C-alpha atoms as one frame of an Amber mdcrd trajectory, in Angstrom:
protein
 236.452 262.809  93.009 238.486 265.600  94.526 237.308 269.203  94.441 240.073
 271.684  93.717 240.018 275.456  93.719 240.473 275.926  89.963 237.616 276.379
  87.507 238.247 273.014  85.882 235.963 270.008  86.026 237.418 266.693  84.883
 235.234 263.673  84.148 235.994 260.256  82.751 233.341 258.708  80.507 233.290
 255.886  78.000 235.000 256.873  74.726 231.946 255.950  72.627 229.650 258.053
  74.798 232.070 260.980  74.507 232.188 260.613  70.725 228.391 260.504  70.471
 228.012 263.521  72.749 230.486 265.640  70.778 228.846 264.634  67.481 225.390
 265.533  68.738 226.601 268.829  70.177 228.176 269.688  66.810 224.802 269.159
  65.126 223.382 271.746  67.527 226.341 274.103  66.924 227.365 273.839  70.564
 230.575 272.921  72.274 230.944 270.998  75.512 231.461 274.099  77.651 228.335
 275.823  76.288 226.239 272.695  76.812 227.596 272.063  80.289 227.012 275.636
  81.467 223.458 275.520  80.097 222.793 272.259  81.962 224.280 273.677  85.167
 222.033 276.735  84.941 218.933 274.596  84.363 219.820 272.261  87.205 220.445
 275.080  89.655 217.216 276.863  88.641 215.180 273.712  89.257 217.036 272.905
  92.453 216.447 276.378  93.914 212.704 276.352  93.252 210.499 275.727  96.243
 208.853 272.352  96.141 205.115 272.195  96.657 204.100 269.847  99.398 200.693
 268.546  98.439 198.420 267.135 101.110 197.035 263.753 100.187 193.604 262.502
 101.207 195.328 260.141 103.635 196.613 263.102 105.660 193.134 264.227 106.671
 192.384 266.884 104.106 188.898 268.165 104.924 186.444 268.856 102.163 188.447
 266.848  99.668 187.247 263.962  97.585 188.001 260.469  98.768
């Protein structure tokens, strides 16, 4: 998929999936742009969060239960 400089994003999906998505969005009083921008925001928020690296017992954690 090419990445242009405009603000447009073009996707091809199965017609039935598109129909179901638009119907479900209508039930929630949303349009595709609103839904997409919400999903983008959520994705970027989660992606930017620092991940916690937990130390497992196998890595020599002292004082931990085994």
